[in-house]
Steps between C-alpha positions, in 0.01 A plus 500: 500500500140604435327769708292379792128562456342745742240362738146620424489699825806699389353559155185641662706730722718616208192626319425750778803725455597718204853436378627838618357438849607136524620376838851363538372140489218264594536242777306180557503257790623783723602470863603777737821419685649750748395803296594359163284323242594166350319378191516395136565796270360587156533801276795678660526828308872529578581145377680421824297188573411208277128424472393210716791525746460555872635828636517697822422870477686770684339618826134594460439858617127521420211316346221654297212392281481552124225353281400274791847350538739548792811681381821497703738797486855406595804680637673472162214689332336198339124449478381138505146384435400214728290289267460195725628413843588179678198341658659485845527880493147567380398672823794740484436612143120517547555721808726733296237529229215565747697768684602675180156493341295543816310190393375207707497283185717194556566436130863598441692418188 
């Protein structure tokens, strides 16, 4: 089985963090469901998840912004970069980003 190629959006996000400061993993096509995130995972530093598979995180306890990306901090201590979100939840993630950055700019990742 050959490795799955990373989407270009994930590659761009990966370039932002130094290896020693790397988040737990990067998520694309993310939805928020009852306090958890569901999305496709890439780059899990603990090798728990296979690249390109859909996962659900543990309960999200806070959300921050790093390098212009929303970053979810979970109950289990993980730190997930939200690279892209599901279109139907655009308003939710754009609102998070505006609140955290104090910006009225509607361009969220």
